C-alpha positions in Angstrom: -20.6 -108.2 -26.7 -23.5 -105.9 -25.7 -20.9 -104.0 -23.5 -18.9 -103.4 -26.3 -21.7 -101.4 -28.1 -21.5 -99.3 -25.3 -18.0 -99.0 -24.6 -18.0 -98.0 -27.9 -20.1 -94.8 -27.2 -18.1 -93.3 -25.1 -15.3 -93.6 -27.3 -17.3 -91.8 -29.7 -18.2 -89.3 -27.2 -14.9 -88.6 -25.6 -13.0 -88.3 -29.5 -16.0 -86.1 -29.8 -15.6 -83.8 -26.9 -11.9 -83.5 -27.6 -12.8 -82.3 -31.5 -14.9 -79.9 -29.7 -11.5 -78.5 -27.5 -9.9 -78.5 -30.5 -12.3 -76.3 -32.8 -12.6 -73.9 -29.8 -9.0 -74.1 -29.7 -8.6 -72.8 -33.6 -11.3 -71.2 -33.7 -9.1 -68.6 -31.0 -6.0 -69.0 -32.9 -6.2 -65.3 -33.2 -8.2 -64.1 -30.2 -5.7 -62.1 -27.7 -4.6 -63.3 -24.5 -6.9 -66.5 -25.3 -5.4 -70.2 -23.6 -6.2 -73.1 -25.5 -7.5 -75.8 -23.7 -6.0 -80.1 -23.2 -8.0 -82.5 -23.2 -7.2 -85.8 -21.0 -9.2 -88.8 -20.7 -10.0 -91.2 -18.2 -10.7 -95.5 -18.6 -13.8 -96.0 -16.7 -14.2 -98.8 -14.3 -13.1 -102.7 -14.7 -15.7 -105.7 -15.0 -14.0 -108.4 -13.6 -14.5 -111.9 -15.3 -15.1 -114.7 -13.6 -14.4 -113.1 -10.2 -10.5 -112.7 -11.0 -9.6 -109.6 -10.9 -6.8 -110.2 -13.3 -9.3 -110.8 -15.6 -11.3 -107.9 -16.0 -13.0 -105.6 -19.3 -12.8 -102.1 -19.4 -16.1 -100.3 -19.4 -14.8 -97.7 -21.7 -13.3 -94.3 -21.8 -14.4 -90.8 -20.6 -13.4 -87.5 -20.5 -11.4 -86.4 -16.9 -10.9 -83.0 -17.6 -10.4 -80.0 -20.0 -7.7 -78.3 -18.5 -6.5 -74.9 -19.7 -2.9 -74.4 -20.8 -0.9 -71.2 -19.7 2.2 -71.4 -21.6 3.5 -67.9 -22.5 1.5 -66.7 -25.8 3.8 -64.6 -27.9 3.2 -61.0 -28.5 2.8 -58.5 -31.2 4.0 -54.5 -31.2 1.0 -51.9 -31.6 1.2 -48.4 -31.6 -1.4 -47.5 -28.9 0.5 -47.2 -25.4 -2.3 -48.3 -23.7 -2.0 -51.8 -25.0 0.2 -54.3 -22.6 1.0 -57.5 -22.1 2.5 -59.4 -19.1 5.7 -61.4 -19.6 5.0 -63.8 -17.0 2.6 -64.7 -14.8 -0.1 -62.8 -13.5 -4.1 -61.5 -14.7 -4.8 -58.4 -15.3 -7.9 -57.3 -13.0 -11.1 -55.4 -14.8 -14.6 -55.0 -13.0 -17.8 -55.0 -14.7 -20.6 -51.7 -14.0 -22.2 -54.5 -11.4 -18.5 -54.7 -9.2 -17.5 -58.0 -10.1 -14.3 -59.0 -10.8 -12.8 -60.9 -13.5 -9.6 -61.6 -14.4 -8.2 -61.2 -18.2 -4.7 -61.9 -20.6 -5.9 -59.5 -22.5 -4.7 -56.0 -22.3 -5.5 -54.1 -25.5 -6.8 -50.8 -23.1 -8.1 -47.9 -23.3 -9.2 -45.1 -22.1 -13.1 -44.1 -22.6 -15.1 -40.5 -22.0 -15.7 -41.0 -18.5 -11.6 -41.1 -18.3 -11.9 -44.2 -17.4 -8.9 -47.2 -18.7 -11.2 -50.0 -20.1 -10.8 -53.0 -21.9 -12.7 -53.7 -25.3 -15.9 -54.4 -23.5 -15.7 -51.3 -21.1 -14.8 -53.1 -17.8 -12.2 -51.5 -15.7 -9.0 -52.0 -15.6 -8.2 -51.9 -11.5 -4.8 -50.4 -9.9 -3.6 -48.0 -7.8 -4.1 -44.0 -8.9 -1.1 -42.1 -7.7 -2.0 -38.4 -9.0 -5.4 -38.9 -6.6 -5.0 -36.9 -3.0 -3.7 -39.5 -0.4 -6.6 -40.0 1.7 -8.7 -40.2 -0.8 -6.9 -43.8 -2.2 -8.7 -46.6 -0.5 -7.5 -48.9 2.6 -7.8 -51.7 4.4 -8.3 -51.8 8.1 -4.1 -52.1 8.0 -3.8 -49.3 6.2 -2.8 -51.0 2.7 -3.3 -49.6 -0.4 -7.0 -51.5 -2.1 -6.8 -51.2 -5.7 -10.0 -49.7 -7.5 -10.7 -48.5 -11.2 -7.8 -46.2 -12.4 -9.4 -43.0 -13.8 -7.4 -40.2 -15.9 -10.0 -38.1 -15.3 -10.3 -34.3 -14.8 -5.8 -35.2 -14.3 -3.6 -32.1 -15.1 -0.5 -30.4 -14.1 -0.4 -27.4 -11.8 1.2 -24.3 -12.6 4.5 -24.1 -10.4 6.1 -20.7 -9.8 9.5 -20.1 -10.5 11.9 -19.3 -7.2 15.1 -20.0 -9.1 17.4 -19.7 -11.8 20.9 -20.1 -13.3 22.5 -18.8 -16.4 25.8 -19.8 -18.5 27.2 -16.9 -20.2 30.9 -15.6 -21.4 31.0 -12.3 -21.4 33.4 -10.9 -23.2 36.4 -9.2 -21.4 37.6 -7.8 -24.7 34.8 -5.4 -25.2 35.2 -1.8 -24.3 33.2 0.0 -21.3 30.3 0.7 -21.3 28.6 -2.7 -23.3 25.6 -4.1 -22.3 24.4 -7.8 -22.7 21.2 -8.6 -22.6 19.7 -12.2 -20.9 16.3 -13.3 -20.8 14.3 -16.1 -20.3 10.7 -16.9 -18.9 9.8 -17.4 -15.6 6.5 -18.3 -14.5 4.3 -17.2 -11.0 2.1 -19.5 -9.1 -1.3 -18.8 -11.4 1.4 -20.4 -14.6 1.8 -16.2 -16.3 4.8 -16.2 -18.4 7.1 -13.3 -17.4 10.3 -11.9 -18.9 13.1 -11.9 -16.9 16.2 -9.7 -18.0 19.5 -9.4 -16.7 21.5 -6.6 -18.4 25.5 -6.8 -17.7 27.5 -4.1 -18.6 31.2 -4.1 -18.8 32.9 -0.8 -16.5 36.3 0.8 -16.8 37.7 -1.9 -14.5 39.1 -4.6 -16.1 37.3 -7.9 -14.7 34.2 -6.2 -13.4 30.5 -6.3 -14.7 28.4 -4.4 -13.3 24.3 -6.2 -13.6 20.4 -5.3 -13.0 17.8 -7.7 -13.2 14.0 -6.5 -14.6 10.8 -8.1 -14.3 8.8 -7.8 -17.2 11.4 -4.1 -18.3 8.9 -2.6 -15.7 11.2 0.1 -13.8 9.4 -0.2 -11.0 10.7 -3.7 -10.5 14.0 -3.2 -9.7 15.9 -6.2 -7.7 16.7 -5.4 -4.2 19.9 -7.1 -4.1 22.6 -7.6 -1.9 25.4 -7.8 -5.4 25.2 -6.0 -8.0 28.5 -6.8 -10.0 30.8 -9.8 -10.8 34.5 -9.7 -10.5 36.6 -12.2 -13.2 39.9 -13.0 -12.4 42.8 -13.7 -14.6 41.7 -16.2 -15.8 38.2 -15.5 -17.3 36.4 -17.3 -13.8 34.1 -15.4 -11.3 36.9 -14.1 -8.2 33.8 -12.9 -6.4 30.9 -10.8 -6.3 30.6 -7.2 -5.2 28.4 -4.3 -4.0 28.1 -0.6 -4.7 26.5 2.0 -2.3 26.8 5.4 -1.0 27.0 5.7 2.6 23.8 8.4 3.3 26.3 10.5 5.4 29.1 11.3 2.3 26.5 12.9 0.9 27.3 17.1 1.7 24.3 20.0 0.8 24.9 23.2 -1.6 28.0 25.2 0.4 26.9 28.4 -1.1 23.6 29.0 -2.2 22.0 26.9 0.3 20.4 23.8 -2.0 19.5 20.6 -0.5 19.6 16.7 -1.5 16.0 15.7 -1.0 17.0 12.3 -2.4 19.2 10.0 -4.0 18.9 7.2 -6.2 21.3 4.5 -7.4 20.1 4.0 -10.6 22.7 1.2 -11.7 24.2 -0.3 -8.7 26.8 -2.0 -10.7 28.6 0.6 -12.0 29.7 2.0 -8.6 32.1 -0.8 -8.7 35.0 2.2 -6.9 35.7 1.9 -3.6 36.5 6.0 -3.0 36.7 6.0 0.6 40.1 3.8 0.5 42.3 5.7 -1.6 40.7 8.3 -4.5 38.8 10.0 -2.4 35.1 11.2 -2.6 33.2 12.7 -6.1 33.2 16.0 -6.0 30.4 17.9 -8.3 31.0 21.6 -8.8 27.7 24.2 -9.7 28.6 25.9 -12.9 27.6 29.3 -14.1 25.6 27.9 -16.7 21.8 27.0 -15.8 21.7 23.0 -15.5 25.6 22.6 -15.8 27.2 20.6 -13.3 31.4 19.7 -13.5 33.1 17.0 -11.8 35.6 18.3 -10.1 37.0 15.1 -8.7 36.1 12.0 -10.0 37.2 9.6 -7.3 39.0 7.5 -9.9 35.7 7.8 -12.5 37.8 9.1 -15.1 34.8 9.5 -17.7 32.0 10.8 -15.1 29.8 13.1 -16.6 27.3 15.1 -14.3 23.8 17.3 -16.2 20.6 18.9 -14.2 17.6 18.3 -16.0 13.5 18.8 -14.4 11.0 16.5 -14.5 7.2 17.3 -13.5 8.4 20.7 -10.9 11.1 18.9 -10.0 14.7 19.6 -10.8 17.1 16.3 -10.5 21.2 16.6 -10.5 22.4 13.0 -12.4 25.8 11.4 -12.4 27.0 9.0 -15.4 30.3 7.5 -13.5 31.5 5.8 -17.0 30.3 8.7 -19.3 28.3 6.7 -21.8 24.9 7.5 -21.1 22.1 7.0 -18.7 22.8 8.6 -16.0 23.5 5.9 -12.2 22.9 8.5 -10.3 20.4 10.8 -9.3 19.6 13.6 -6.8 16.2 15.1 -6.6 17.8 18.8 -5.9 13.5 19.3 -5.2 10.9 20.8 -6.7 12.0 24.5 -5.3 15.6 24.9 -3.7 16.6 22.9 -7.4 16.0 27.2 -8.0 18.7 27.7 -5.0 22.6 26.6 -6.0 24.0 29.0 -7.1 27.7 28.7 -9.0 30.4 26.7 -7.4 27.8 25.0 -4.9 29.2 21.1 -4.1 27.9 17.6 -3.8 30.4 15.7 -2.8 29.8 11.6 -1.8 31.7 8.3 -1.5 31.4 5.0 -3.3 31.8 2.7 -1.3 32.5 -1.1 -3.2 32.3 -4.4 -1.1 33.1 -7.4 -1.7 30.2 -10.1 -1.0 31.2 -13.8 -0.2 30.7 -15.7 -2.7 26.5 -16.9 -2.4 23.6 -17.3 -4.2 22.0 -14.6 -4.9 18.0 -13.2 -4.3 16.2 -11.0 -6.0 13.5 -9.3 -5.4 10.5 -7.6 -7.3 7.2 -5.9 -6.6 3.8 -7.2 -6.4 3.2 -8.5 -9.8 -0.5 -7.0 -9.3 -2.3 -9.9 -10.3 -2.5 -11.9 -6.9 0.1 -14.2 -8.0 3.8 -15.1 -6.8 7.0 -15.3 -8.4 9.1 -17.6 -6.0 9.0 -17.4 -2.3 6.9 -13.8 -1.6 6.6 -12.6 1.7 3.8 -9.9 3.2 0.3 -9.7 2.4 -1.6 -7.1 -0.1 0.4 -4.7 -1.9 3.2 -4.9 0.1 3.7 -8.9 -1.7 7.9 -8.9 -2.5 8.4 -11.7 -5.2 12.1 -13.5 -4.3 14.1 -15.5 -7.0 17.0 -17.0 -6.2 19.7 -16.7 -8.8 22.1 -20.2 -8.7 25.3 -18.0 -9.7 28.1 -19.9 -7.6 28.5 -23.6 -6.1 28.2 -26.8 -7.8 24.5 -27.0 -9.1 24.9 -23.2 -10.6 25.6 -22.7 -14.6 28.7 -21.3 -15.4 29.5 -17.7 -16.0 33.1 -16.6 -17.8 35.0 -13.9 -18.9 36.6 -14.7 -21.1 38.0 -11.8 -24.3 35.8 -13.9 -26.3 32.2 -13.2 -28.2 29.6 -12.6 -25.3 26.4 -15.7 -25.7 24.5 -17.8 -23.6 25.6 -20.4 -23.0 22.7 -22.6 -21.0 19.5 -21.3 -18.8 17.2 -23.0 -16.7 14.7 -22.3 -14.3 12.0 -24.3 -12.4 9.2 -23.1 -12.7 6.1 -24.1 -15.4 2.5 -23.0 -17.0 -0.1 -25.5 -15.8 -0.8 -27.7 -19.1 -3.2 -30.8 -19.6 -2.3 -34.0 -20.4 -0.6 -35.0 -23.8 -0.1 -38.2 -23.9 1.2 -41.4 -21.6 3.6 -44.6 -21.4 3.9 -47.4 -19.1 6.8 -49.2 -17.3 7.1 -52.9 -17.3 6.3 -52.1 -12.8 3.0 -50.8 -14.7 3.1 -47.7 -13.8 1.1 -45.1 -16.1 3.5 -42.2 -16.8 1.7 -38.9 -18.2 3.3 -36.1 -20.1 1.7 -33.4 -20.3 1.9 -30.1 -22.3 3.8 -28.0 -20.2 6.8 -30.6 -20.3 5.3 -32.0 -16.8 5.9 -35.7 -16.1 3.9 -36.7 -13.2 3.0 -41.3 -12.2 -0.3 -41.1 -12.7 -1.4 -44.3 -11.9 -0.1 -48.1 -11.2 -1.5 -51.2 -12.7 -2.1 -54.9 -10.1 -1.6 -58.1 -10.9 -3.4 -60.5 -9.7 -2.0 -65.0 -9.4 -3.7 -67.4 -7.7 -2.9 -70.6 -5.6 -4.2 -73.0 -8.8 -4.6 -71.1 -12.4 -5.9 -74.7 -13.2 -8.5 -73.9 -11.4 -10.4 -70.8 -12.6 -13.9 -70.6 -15.1 -13.3 -69.6 -18.0 -16.4 -67.3 -18.3 -15.5 -66.2 -22.9 -12.4 -64.5 -22.9 -11.9 -63.6 -18.7 -11.4 -66.1 -16.1 -13.4 -66.5 -12.5 -12.3 -67.0 -9.4 -13.9 -71.1 -8.0 -13.1 -72.6 -5.4 -10.6 -74.6 -6.5 -8.6 -71.4 -7.6 -8.5 -69.9 -4.3 -8.2 -66.2 -3.8 -6.4 -63.5 -6.0 -3.3 -62.4 -4.7 -2.5 -59.1 -6.0 0.9 -57.6 -6.1 2.9 -54.9 -8.8 4.2 -56.0 -11.4 7.8 -57.7 -11.2 6.8 -58.2 -8.3 6.6 -61.8 -5.8 7.2 -63.5 -9.0 5.1 -61.5 -11.6 5.4 -60.8 -14.2 6.3 -57.3 -16.2 4.7 -55.4 -17.9 5.3 -54.6 -21.9 3.8 -51.6 -23.1 2.3 -51.0 -26.7 2.5 -54.5 -27.0 -0.2 -57.8 -26.9 -0.3 -60.9 -26.1 -1.8 -62.9 -28.8 -3.4 -66.6 -28.6 -1.2 -69.9 -27.4 -2.9 -72.1 -29.5 -0.4 -74.3 -31.2 -2.0 -74.7 -35.2 0.4 -77.6 -36.2 -0.4 -79.2 -32.5 -3.8 -79.3 -33.1 -4.4 -80.5 -36.8 -1.8 -83.4 -34.9 -5.1 -84.2 -32.1 -7.6 -83.5 -34.6 -6.2 -86.3 -37.0 -5.3 -88.7 -33.3 -9.3 -87.9 -32.2 -11.0 -88.9 -35.7 -9.1 -91.9 -35.4 -10.4 -92.5 -32.0 -13.6 -91.7 -33.2 -13.2 -94.1 -36.8 -12.1 -96.7 -34.3 -14.9 -96.4 -31.8 -17.7 -96.4 -35.1 -15.9 -99.5 -36.2 -16.4 -101.4 -32.7 -20.0 -100.0 -32.7 -21.2 -102.0 -36.5 -18.6 -104.9 -35.6 -20.5 -106.1 -32.4 -23.5 -105.0 -33.7 -22.9 -107.4 -37.3 -21.2 -110.2 -34.5 -25.0 -110.0 -32.8 -26.5 -110.1 -36.3 -24.8 -113.5 -36.7 -25.9 -114.7 -33.2 -29.6 -114.0 -34.2 -29.0 -116.0 -37.4 -27.9 -119.3 -36.0 -32.1 -119.8 -35.7 -32.1 -120.4 -39.2 
């Protein structure tokens, strides 16, 4: 009978421990990532009666284990991209300032003032820093990448020089010759500075043909040195081929009477050299008139509206030719500082135009030195001789289409691959744990990747507040990327809440209370029985 009091006491103790666990579960019903505990009881050693194993009395109850229940908690949505939940198995890895590693299901993370991804107690989240140079990422002896503090400090998007452009447009075939259509787009140099690349298309007298030239920042000194200067469209308005025009040096004939000479020749608008006079029409011949500065077109070589005139600039005489008569010089002949006065009436200048078709290919636009130490596209040379080149993706599967339909000239699309430098604007996290950064220059980049840990025996983990610690029973952490090797995936903008089942805990509370009451009754009843025994003497 005396042991009954002791047995009842064990029941009180065990039920009290169960109430502690229930109370802790209910108190943490709103704790992020909390995993509820469950109390398991065991019967204590039995006492045999009269040496018979079949007749034995137990010695009460004890708490065998308080086990953590790692069932999945439900999720709540947040507006924070760095809030993360694990859908499935695994733990986030965090490290305190002393270097101790802990594991948690609570993914309420943020970026602290030092740029580290941390939780609410400033423990640093572990993962791979993908944006860092490869040589600075830690590896073990087997060259396996090691997890480290995720840092987004000093992350920015470097500038990238423009190397390719593509234009989608229509050039109105119904326009009269001489009409121009300008397409301007922004390109970037290697320092991230923006520049205006302007390509001007001009309708020629020849049906289905448009000449073009390109300038950078509208600077006349940066006219392209290109292999083609015009586009020919077929009868359906599609690009047939590209062409270029030139004046063969040997075709220029000097003064026939007065002794004047051609010092130099400049083709201002190569796209207007769209007729090949060497084949059928013959050369263009210009004759000096009696009137000062007047030149007449004696033979036009097929350029039916050609005009020529003479101008002086800073003591130098120039004879300028407008092949389509729509204004502006297409060809400039330098008559020299004094030789210009030697030209007399009836003197002639004759030249051929050599127009050739160019194989359908991308064009390389070449510009002069930008003057600020920066380059555009592929640069060659050094110092003042630097040339900046941009490839114009004009014909091919990746090119934007340029058409020559009889409808309004319009730009349909512009493509370019350069961009300025940018700072980090926002983040997103994928299901694989990769943290992607969006920068102010419109670029995106993979910055880091969350690493998850799992254990052979999660029940062996030790609770340390809202964290878990490794023990001999749990085994060492097995780390992998989310979604691999049985690990769960990451849900961004979400948090896992406590897996405490309040209804279940209330039921457990009732059973614990009844067990406690029953054990108390055992003690009071045994006490009454002992009192009766003591009263026999009286």
